[in-house]
C-alpha positions as CSV (number, residue, x, y, z in Angstrom):
1,X,-84.0,-40.6,76.7
2,X,-86.7,-43.2,75.8
3,X,-87.2,-44.2,72.2
4,X,-90.5,-45.7,71.4
5,X,-90.5,-48.2,68.6
6,X,-93.6,-48.1,66.4
7,X,-94.6,-51.1,64.3
8,X,-97.4,-51.3,61.9
9,X,-99.0,-53.5,59.2
10,X,-96.2,-55.9,58.7
11,X,-93.6,-53.1,58.3
12,X,-90.9,-52.6,60.8
13,X,-89.7,-49.1,61.7
14,X,-86.2,-48.2,62.8
15,X,-85.6,-45.7,65.5
16,X,-84.5,-42.1,64.7
17,X,-81.9,-40.5,66.8
18,X,-81.5,-36.7,66.8
19,X,-78.0,-35.4,66.4
20,X,-76.5,-33.8,69.4
21,X,-76.7,-30.1,69.7
22,X,-73.6,-28.1,68.8
23,X,-71.9,-26.9,71.8
24,X,-70.5,-23.5,72.2
25,X,-66.7,-23.1,72.6
26,X,-67.2,-22.2,76.3
27,X,-69.3,-25.4,76.8
28,X,-66.8,-27.4,74.8
29,X,-63.9,-26.1,76.9
30,X,-65.9,-26.7,80.1
31,X,-66.7,-30.2,78.9
32,X,-63.1,-30.9,78.2
33,X,-61.8,-29.3,81.4
34,X,-62.0,-32.6,83.2
35,X,-60.3,-34.6,80.4
36,X,-56.8,-33.3,79.7
37,X,-56.2,-35.8,76.9
38,X,-59.4,-34.7,75.1
39,X,-58.4,-31.1,75.6
40,X,-54.9,-31.8,74.2
41,X,-56.5,-33.6,71.2
42,X,-58.8,-30.6,70.6
43,X,-55.9,-28.2,70.8
44,X,-53.9,-30.3,68.4
45,X,-56.8,-30.7,66.1
46,X,-57.4,-26.9,66.1
47,X,-53.7,-26.3,65.6
48,X,-53.7,-28.7,62.7
49,X,-56.8,-27.2,61.3
50,X,-55.2,-23.8,61.5
51,X,-52.1,-25.1,59.8
52,X,-54.1,-26.8,57.1
53,X,-56.2,-23.6,56.5
54,X,-53.1,-21.5,56.5
55,X,-51.4,-23.9,54.1
56,X,-54.4,-23.8,51.8
57,X,-54.7,-20.1,51.9
58,X,-50.9,-19.7,51.4
59,X,-50.9,-22.2,48.6
60,X,-53.8,-20.4,46.9
61,X,-52.1,-17.0,47.3
62,X,-48.8,-18.4,46.1
63,X,-50.5,-20.0,43.1
64,X,-52.2,-16.8,42.2
65,X,-49.0,-14.8,42.7
66,X,-47.1,-17.4,40.7
67,X,-49.7,-17.3,37.9
68,X,-49.5,-13.6,37.9
69,X,-45.7,-13.4,37.8
70,X,-45.5,-16.2,35.3
71,X,-48.0,-14.5,33.1
72,X,-46.1,-11.2,33.3
73,X,-42.9,-13.0,32.6
74,X,-44.4,-14.9,29.8
75,X,-45.8,-11.8,28.3
76,X,-42.4,-10.1,28.5
77,X,-40.6,-13.1,27.0
78,X,-43.2,-13.3,24.3
79,X,-42.7,-9.7,23.4
80,X,-38.9,-10.2,23.3
81,X,-39.2,-13.3,21.2
82,X,-41.8,-11.6,19.0
83,X,-39.6,-8.6,18.5
84,X,-36.6,-10.7,17.6
85,X,-38.6,-12.9,15.2
86,X,-40.2,-9.8,13.7
87,X,-36.8,-8.3,13.1
88,X,-35.5,-11.5,11.5
89,X,-38.6,-11.8,9.3
90,X,-38.4,-8.1,8.4
91,X,-34.7,-8.4,7.6
92,X,-35.4,-11.5,5.5
93,X,-38.3,-9.8,3.8
94,X,-36.2,-6.7,3.1
95,X,-33.4,-8.8,1.6
96,X,-35.8,-10.7,-0.6
97,X,-37.4,-7.4,-1.7
98,X,-34.0,-5.8,-2.2
99,X,-32.5,-8.6,-4.3
100,X,-34.0,-7.4,-7.6
101,X,-32.8,-3.9,-6.6
102,X,-29.3,-5.2,-6.1
103,X,-29.4,-6.6,-9.6
104,X,-30.6,-3.3,-11.0
105,X,-27.8,-1.4,-9.2
106,X,-25.3,-3.8,-10.6
107,X,-26.7,-3.4,-14.1
108,X,-26.6,0.4,-13.6
109,X,-23.0,0.4,-12.4
110,X,-22.0,-1.8,-15.4
111,X,-23.8,0.5,-17.7
112,X,-22.2,3.5,-16.1
113,X,-18.7,1.9,-16.5
114,X,-19.4,1.1,-20.1
115,X,-20.7,4.6,-20.7
116,X,-17.7,6.2,-19.0
117,X,-15.4,4.0,-21.0
118,X,-17.2,4.9,-24.2
119,X,-16.9,8.6,-23.3
120,X,-13.2,8.3,-22.7
121,X,-12.7,6.6,-26.0
122,X,-14.7,9.2,-27.8
123,X,-12.8,11.9,-26.1
124,X,-9.4,10.3,-27.0
125,X,-10.6,9.9,-30.6
126,X,-11.7,13.5,-30.8
127,X,-8.4,14.8,-29.3
128,X,-6.5,12.7,-31.8
129,X,-8.5,14.0,-34.7
130,X,-8.0,17.6,-33.6
131,X,-4.3,17.1,-33.0
132,X,-3.9,15.6,-36.5
133,X,-5.7,18.6,-38.0
134,X,-3.5,21.0,-36.1
135,X,-0.4,19.2,-37.1
136,X,-1.4,19.0,-40.7
137,X,-2.2,22.8,-40.8
138,X,1.1,23.6,-39.0
139,X,3.2,21.5,-41.4
140,X,1.4,23.0,-44.3
141,X,2.3,26.5,-43.2
142,X,5.7,25.6,-41.8
143,X,7.1,22.4,-43.3
144,X,10.6,23.3,-42.4
145,X,9.8,22.3,-38.8
146,X,10.5,18.8,-39.8
147,X,14.1,19.8,-40.4
148,X,14.3,21.3,-36.9
149,X,13.1,17.9,-35.5
150,X,15.7,16.2,-37.6
151,X,18.5,18.3,-36.2
152,X,17.3,17.6,-32.6
153,X,17.2,13.8,-33.4
154,X,20.7,13.9,-34.8
155,X,22.1,15.5,-31.7
156,X,20.6,12.7,-29.6
157,X,21.6,9.8,-31.9
158,X,24.7,7.8,-31.2
159,X,27.7,7.3,-33.5
160,X,29.1,9.5,-36.2
161,X,26.7,11.6,-38.2
162,X,28.0,10.6,-41.6
163,X,25.9,10.0,-44.6
164,X,22.8,11.6,-43.0
165,X,19.6,11.0,-45.0
166,X,16.2,12.5,-44.2
167,X,13.3,10.6,-45.6
168,X,10.1,12.7,-46.2
169,X,6.8,12.5,-47.9
170,X,7.4,13.6,-51.5
171,X,4.9,16.5,-51.2
172,X,6.5,17.9,-48.1
173,X,10.0,17.4,-49.5
174,X,9.0,19.5,-52.5
175,X,7.5,22.2,-50.3
176,X,10.6,22.4,-48.1
177,X,12.8,22.9,-51.1
178,X,10.4,25.5,-52.4
179,X,10.0,27.5,-49.2
180,X,13.6,27.1,-47.7
181,X,16.0,26.1,-50.5
182,X,19.1,27.2,-48.4
183,X,18.1,24.8,-45.5
184,X,17.1,22.1,-47.9
185,X,20.5,22.3,-49.7
186,X,22.3,21.6,-46.4
187,X,20.5,18.2,-46.0
188,X,20.2,15.1,-48.1
189,X,16.4,15.0,-48.5
190,X,15.0,11.8,-49.8
191,X,11.4,11.6,-51.1
192,X,9.7,8.5,-49.8
193,X,6.3,7.4,-51.1
194,X,5.8,5.0,-48.1
195,X,5.7,8.0,-45.7
196,X,2.5,9.9,-45.0
197,X,2.3,13.6,-44.6
198,X,4.0,14.6,-41.3
199,X,6.2,11.5,-41.2
200,X,10.0,11.8,-41.1
201,X,12.8,9.3,-40.7
202,X,16.4,10.2,-40.1
203,X,19.1,7.7,-41.1
204,X,22.8,7.6,-40.5
205,X,25.5,5.0,-41.2
206,X,25.0,3.6,-37.7
207,X,21.5,4.6,-36.5
208,X,17.9,5.3,-37.5
209,X,15.3,7.5,-35.8
210,X,11.6,7.9,-36.5
211,X,10.6,11.5,-35.7
212,X,7.3,11.4,-37.5
213,X,4.3,13.3,-36.1
214,X,2.2,10.1,-35.9
215,X,4.7,8.4,-33.7
216,X,4.8,11.4,-31.4
217,X,1.0,11.7,-31.4
218,X,0.5,8.0,-30.6
219,X,2.9,8.4,-27.6
220,X,1.0,11.4,-26.3
221,X,-2.3,9.6,-26.8
222,X,-1.1,6.6,-24.9
223,X,0.0,8.8,-22.0
224,X,-3.3,10.6,-22.0
225,X,-5.3,7.4,-22.1
226,X,-3.3,6.0,-19.2
227,X,-3.9,9.2,-17.2
228,X,-7.6,9.0,-17.8
229,X,-7.8,5.4,-16.7
230,X,-6.0,6.1,-13.5
231,X,-8.3,9.1,-12.7
232,X,-11.5,7.2,-13.5
């Protein structure tokens, strides 16, 4: 191929070479048929090109699959972490919100305990008042019952029953002598201003017993109060 160099007006021109035409695979194989080394290089280059292309495609596919799997795993992990954090925050918010309610519940329980205690005390006081009224009415109608209690006390008292004295309220002592003079004559009744109505003390030479109604009532009220505390 002849290349003609053209020059002009003080300017030099360089020659232009057209690139060779692309040969078809058949022509390329035909051209390399006589050159085993070139053919081997072409095969190696094609093999390497295929490896590189496969590597790039595999890498891209692996990257996409990895991104997709990582995204899905990240979403699931994020959900799990979010749920756990949500539960913890919800629990903390609930405890914070319930703290005033706990105080109200404690105040209500304290108020309820005080109210129940006050009700028990009022009930005990009412029972004691009613019992006193019943005892007073009973002794007013039957004052000789004190002598019956005195006889029971003497049977339980130790020692000899000599010089027995029964101390009574003066009013009750007079009523017993009025209503049952025979029974009153069998005992040594001693009026005692220090004793209230319903009170009675039995004295012997060796012992003394308080059989008054107040003492018996107090014992019964203590037992009732203890029972009410145990059942509360």
